[in-house]
MARGU-577711 format. One record per atom (N, C-alpha, C): x, y, z. Coordinates in steps of 0.001 Angstrom, whole numbers, padded with zeros to 6 digits, always signed. Example, Ala and Ser with C-alpha at 12.3 -4.5 7.8 and 13.67 -1.06 7.14 Angstrom:
# MARGU-577711
+013190-005690+007800/+012300-004500+007800/+013200-003300+007800/+012850-002250+007080/+013670-001060+007140/+012900+000030+007870/
END
This chain:
# MARGU-577711
-039141-019996-001389/-039489-018606-001274/-040917-018425-001799/-041678-017638-001082/-043057-017401-001491/-043101-016511-002727/-044206-016622-003444/-044375-015852-004673/-044378-014350-004390/-045001-013940-003299/-045073-012513-002967/-043686-011961-002609/-042877-012757-001937/-041519-012328-001593/-040674-012179-002852/-040839-013110-003774/-040100-013054-005032/-040469-011803-005824/-041750-011487-005864/-042191-010282-006574/-041653-009022-005900/-041639-009017-004581/-041136-007861-003834/-039649-007642-004122/-038866-008706-004104/-037434-008586-004386/-037181-008191-005842/-037977-008723-006759/-037852-008353-008172/-038170-006882-008395/-039209-006404-007738/-039577-004985-007841/-038507-004081-007254/-037918-004512-006129/-036850-003721-005506/-035624-003666-006417/-035296-004784-007060/-034154-004808-007978/-034409-003908-009184/-035623-003930-009703/-035978-003081-010840/-035909-001601-010455/-036385-001258-009272/-036337+000130-008803/-034894+000594-008614/-034042-000273-008085/-032633+000083-007895/-031939+000308-009235/-032250-000518-010220/-031652-000353-011549/-032105+000957-012186/-033377+001291-012037/-033890+002542-012596/-033242+003746-011914/-033094+003684-010593/-032455+004784-009865/-030995+004940-010291/-030317+003838-010510/-028925+003898-010968/-028801+004501-012349/-029716+004150-013242/-029685+004708-014603/-029956+006206-014585/-030912+006629-013794/-031215+008060-013693/-030030+008807-013081/-029413+008223-012071/-028235+008845-011457/-027087+008989-012438/-026883+007990-013287/-025810+008059-014284/-026072+009172-015289/-027313+009331-015697/-027662+010396-016646/-027442+011763-016011/-027854+011913-014768/-027686+013193-014081/-026204+013510-013898/-025398+012534-013534/-023961+012765-013340/-023273+013076-014661/-023722+012489-015753/-023116+012711-017062/-023351+014137-017552/-024457+014716-017224/-024774+016070-017692/-023993+017131-016940/-023607+016889-015697/-022868+017850-014878/-023592+019187-014749/-024883+019176-014814/-025649+020399-014651/-025630+021327-015849/-025040+020912-016965/-024974+021764-018152/-025974+021264-019185/-026661+022170-019835/-027535+021735-020925/-026713+021182-022082/-027290+020265-022805/-026570+019590-023877/-026166+020556-024991/-027016+021491-025333/-026701+022436-026407/-025496+023292-026060/-025383+023687-024823/-024254+024520-024417/-022946+023755-024572/-022948+022473-024209/-021733+021675-024362/-021351+021548-025822/-022329+021392-026702/-022035+021314-028133/-021433+022619-028624/-021959+023722-028135/-021465+025032-028547/-020021+025219-028077/-019721+024766-026863/-018351+024878-026360/-017393+024071-027216/-017803+022883-027648/-016962+022057-028500/-016774+022682-029873/-017854+023304-030370/-017810+023887-031707/-016916+025129-031744/-016999+025975-030715/-016166+027173-030671/-014708+026772-030533/-013837+027516-031176/-012410+027201-031124/-011890+027443-029710/-011216+026473-029130/-010661+026669-027798/-009486+027647-027853/-009111+028152-026696/-007981+029065-026615/-006706+028244-026778/-006085+028333-027934/-004891+027548-028227/-003723+028475-028513/-002537+027953-028410/-001336+028768-028570/-000920+028931-030019/-001408+028102-030932/-001045+028205-032348/-002246+027853-033213/-002250+028408-034400/-003312+028128-035363/-002681+027830-036717/-003371+027055-037574/-002832+026779-038906/-002565+028077-039673/-001412+028115-040350/-001008+029300-041096/-000117+030240-040313/-000082+030094-039008/+000727+030944-038144/+002194+030534-038236/+003116+031475-038085/+004537+031124-038089/+005037+031038-036652/+005887+030060-036392/+006491+029868-035073/+007998+029720-035244/+008745+030130-034220/+010206+030084-034267/+010715+029149-033178/+011528+028166-033571/+012136+027261-032600/+013075+028042-031691/+013193+027615-030445/+014144+028234-029522/+015560+028009-030026/+016447+028935-029732/+017831+028862-030207/+018552+027649-029625/+018153+027189-028443/+018810+026032-027821/+018569+024761-028628/+017454+024707-029338/+017128+023510-030110/+017788+023499-031480/+018085+024669-032012/+018748+024778-033317/+019898+025778-033196/+020989+025394-032529/+022090+026339-032321/+022791+026695-033632/+023259+027929-033703/+024010+028380-034871/+023156+028786-036047/+021848+028835-035879/+020972+029240-036977/+020297+030560-036635/+020092+031355-037644/+019411+032639-037478/+017919+032391-037226/+017243+033361-036605/+015800+033188-036365/+014996+032912-037634/+015404+033494-038751/+014668+033243-039994/+014809+031789-040442/+015929+031147-040095/+016136+029736-040440/+015401+028799-039481/+015030+029333-038310/+014327+028534-037304/+012818+028753-037341/+012326+029532-038287/+010907+029872-038372/+010200+028979-039389/+009071+028413-038957/+008292+027514-039806/+006816+027858-039679/+006028+027367-040621/+004593+027629-040633/+003836+026411-040101/+002839+026673-039259/+001997+025620-038687/+001032+025132-039764/+001032+023812-040004/+000096+023248-040987/-001176+022750-040322/-001049+022152-039131/-002257+021699-038430/-001998+021601-036939/-003070+021739-036189/-003032+021640-034739/-003663+020312-034351/-002973+019526-033536/-003473+018218-033114/-004317+018364-031849/-005215+017413-031565/-006044+017486-030359/-005228+017525-029066/-004005+017005-029100/-003157+017001-027911/-002532+018361-027636/-002708+019327-028557/-002109+020641-028388/-000783+020783-029107/-000295+019698-029665/+000951+019736-030429/+000643+020169-031858/+001691+020566-032599/+001485+021060-033961/+002323+020287-034962/+001867+020293-036215/+002638+019785-037344/+003090+021002-038135/+004356+020982-038589/+004928+022129-039280/+005267+021798-040718/+005223+022811-041575/+005635+022658-042970/+007159+022678-043012/+007768+021673-043627/+009218+021621-043754/+009933+020934-042614/+009208+020487-041598/+009810+019792-040452/+008969+018557-040173/+009618+017440-039918/+008875+016216-039618/+008595+016119-038127/+007530+015442-037782/+007205+015170-036387/+006238+016175-035787/+005832+015852-034554/+004930+016699-033776/+005770+017538-032830/+005336+018762-032588/+006114+019660-031751/+005211+020329-030723/+005740+020491-029491/+004989+021074-028388/+005300+022563-028260/+004470+023246-027499/+004601+024688-027328/+005940+025078-026708/+006462+024273-025806/+007696+024643-025113/+008932+024610-026013/+008809+024078-027230/+009936+024041-028156/+010123+025355-028903/+009179+026285-028760/+009204+027513-029541/+009403+028735-028661/+009901+029816-029288/+010048+031082-028583/+008661+031661-028337/+008475+032345-027189/+007161+032943-026933/+006860+034066-027920/+005576+034250-028219/+005161+035333-029113/+005293+036659-028381/+005661+037694-029111/+005799+039016-028484/+004636+039881-028828/
END
């Protein structure tokens, strides 16, 4: 292979790599400025429970107990949307509780 052909192919490979890197950066941003994405992460998302809030298990899950016996306080909210409760072991999902009125 001639030296000029080798340089041409090397330059084409370098240009393709640069175009791919720029394309990856553009696709990663999704048209949103970086500061706005940080602000969205920082603001509390719309969630169904917050720490300190009381929730009541559905009667089907704890039959024969009064609502006051089925009510517990949320200690923390997990990234998956599940909650940890004071006085109850394990993680619990929104569908296990009575809807708020």
